[in-house]
N, C-alpha and C positions, 0 to 999 in steps of 0.2 A: 431644793434651791438649785441653780445651777449659778454660777457665777465668767462668765469670761469676757477677752470682746470679739467684739461681734461685725463678723467679718466685714468693710464696703458694699457689696451686694448687701449685703441684710440692711445696709443704714438704713427704708425707704420707713420702717419699722418700729420705729419713732417717733412717727404718727401719730399726737396726742401727746406724749415729750413735752419738759420741753426745747430740747433741740431739735424739732418736729425742721425748726427753720433754720437752721446753725447745719443741721449735717448737708440741706445743700452742698451749700459755701464751701464744706471740706475739703481740706485738700486730701488722700490717703496718707497722702508720706510726708503728710506730716502730721497726721492724728490720728490720734482710740480713742474708743466707743468702747468701755465695758460700760456693759450693763448683769445684770441678779435676773433673771426669766424663775418661775415655776409653771411648772406643769407647760415648757414651749412658754408662756406670757412675762411677753419686759417690766419687770414691776420697779427695778431700779434700773436704774442710765450717769455717767459722769463723762463728759468729753474733757480727752486730753489735746490739745493742739501744742499745736507753735505760733507765736507770737512775735511780729516784729514789731518793739512798744521803741516809741519816738518820744524821747526825752529830755529835758535839760532847753528847752526852747528861751532865747534867750539876745535881746540886744541892746546895742548901747544905750540907752535912753538918751544921745545925742543924735543915734540914729534914729529913732522908734518912729519919729512919721514923715519920712520917709521908705516910703513901703521897697527900692531897690533891693536891701538887707532882705526882707525878709522873702522872693522874689526869687534869690539866688536861694536860699535855700530852701523856699520849698525844692526849690530846682532839682535842687542838689537831693534833696531828702526821698522822694520821686525818685528819681535818678537808678541808689544806690538799693532801693527796698527793691525797685528793679534787677537788681542785678547778680542781691539775694535772692533772687522765687518769685516773691511775693508783691503782693496788686493787692495785697487790707495791711496798714499800722496802726498797732493803734495809740493813741500816743493820751497825756493827758492835762493841763488847763488850770495854771492856782490865781491866771490872773482874767480880769477881762481885757488887758489885752488881749489873750490869747486868748480869751475866747473867742473874741471878732472876729479872730483872724483864723482861725481855723473854722468859726460858721462864712467868714470870706469860701474858702475851695469845700462846703460842703462836708466837712467833716459830720459827722451823726451824734449825736454823744448816747451810748449804751447806758441805759436805760438798769440798771446794776449799781451794786454799791462794789467797790471790787478787793481784797485784798493774797497781802502773802504768805503762805505756808511753805513751813518746814519740811524739805519727806527728805529729806540726807542726812 
C-alpha cells in the first residue's frame, strides 16, 4: 500500500468515492486529497480543505421583523468572503429564524453530521 497526496491532475480518479462530487469544486490552492492506493488503485481517500465558516449570526430581537439588518449583514458577509477569495461559505443554524434566513438566500443543507477534531 502507498499513501500520498493526490495531485490535482489526478483528482478525476476520485470517481466512485465519496469525493467524486466534491473534487470538481475544490480550489487546488486550498485543498489536498490524501489517498491510499494498492496496486495503483485508490482504496481510501480523505479530502482536506480550507473552509471559510460564517458563524454566530445574530440580530437584536427588536430588529428581527425588519429585513434591513439581515440584508446588510448578508451583503457585508458576501463582500468579505469574496475579498478572501472564496465563493462558498459554510455556516450553521441553531434557530428556526436563521434556518428560514438561510433558506431565503439559497443555502443548501449539508447532509452530514459535522465534528471538530484536534490534530495538534
